[in-house]
C-alpha positions in Angstrom: -2.1 -6.0 17.2 0.1 -3.8 15.1 0.6 0.3 15.7 0.1 2.0 12.3 1.6 5.6 12.2 -0.5 7.5 10.1 1.2 10.6 8.4 -1.4 12.9 9.5 -3.1 11.3 12.8 -0.2 9.7 13.8 0.2 5.8 15.5 -3.7 4.2 15.9 -3.9 0.7 16.0 -4.1 -1.6 13.0 -8.3 -2.4 13.1 -8.5 1.8 12.5 -6.4 1.0 8.9 -7.7 -1.0 5.4 -5.4 -2.3 3.1 -4.9 -1.4 -0.3 -3.5 -2.9 -3.3 0.3 -3.1 -4.4 2.1 0.9 -4.4 3.5 2.2 -6.9 1.7 0.0 -8.9 0.8 1.9 -12.3 -2.8 2.2 -13.9 -2.6 1.3 -17.4 -2.7 5.4 -19.1 -5.8 3.9 -20.9 -7.5 0.7 -20.1 -10.3 1.0 -23.2 -7.5 -0.1 -24.7 -7.1 -3.6 -22.7 -7.6 -6.8 -23.8 -9.6 -8.5 -21.3 -6.2 -10.6 -19.9 -4.0 -8.3 -20.6 -6.5 -6.4 -17.3 -6.9 -9.5 -15.3 -2.9 -9.5 -15.5 -3.0 -5.5 -14.1 -6.1 -6.3 -11.5 -5.2 -10.5 -9.9 -1.1 -10.4 -11.0 0.9 -8.9 -8.2 4.7 -9.9 -6.7 4.4 -12.0 -4.0 6.7 -10.5 -2.5 8.7 -12.0 1.0 10.3 -9.5 3.1 9.6 -5.9 2.6 6.3 -4.7 0.3 5.3 -1.6 -0.6 1.2 -1.1 0.2 -1.3 1.7 0.4 -3.3 2.2 3.5 -6.9 4.1 4.4 -7.2 5.6 7.6 -10.5 4.3 7.4 -11.5 5.2 11.0 -9.7 8.3 11.2 -8.4 11.1 8.7 -9.7 8.5 5.7 -6.4 9.6 3.8 -4.7 6.9 1.8 -1.0 6.2 2.4 1.5 4.6 1.5 3.6 1.7 3.6 6.5 -0.2 3.7 5.5 -3.8 4.7 7.9 -6.6 5.9 5.6 -9.5 5.2 7.9 -11.8 6.6 7.3 -10.5 10.2 4.8 -8.5 9.5 6.5 -5.4 11.0 5.8 -2.0 9.4 8.9 -0.2 7.8 7.9 2.8 6.8 5.0 5.3 5.4 5.1 8.0 3.4 1.8 9.8 2.1 0.8 9.2 -1.5 3.4 11.1 -3.9 6.5 11.8 -1.8 9.3 9.0 -2.6 9.7 5.9 -1.2 11.4 5.8 2.0 14.4 3.9 2.0 15.5 0.8 4.1 16.8 -1.1 5.2 
């Protein structure tokens, strides 16, 4: 079981969290102008990163706040966490 360090609550068991979408994936400026194909690409086509990947996470069984994690997809290891709006931390 992973321990995820919520930026507000501290380290908690991964069962308390809910996975969100890819972090730093900008929402379209005017979604109404997108074609169905463009909207589908935005929703369903993301990088399938092997290694560090920025993801959103919600502490659903705790403070219920969203934040970003940097997770190594090869080893399922959390490398960093940061609040939304803060710069992405450097990872080795």
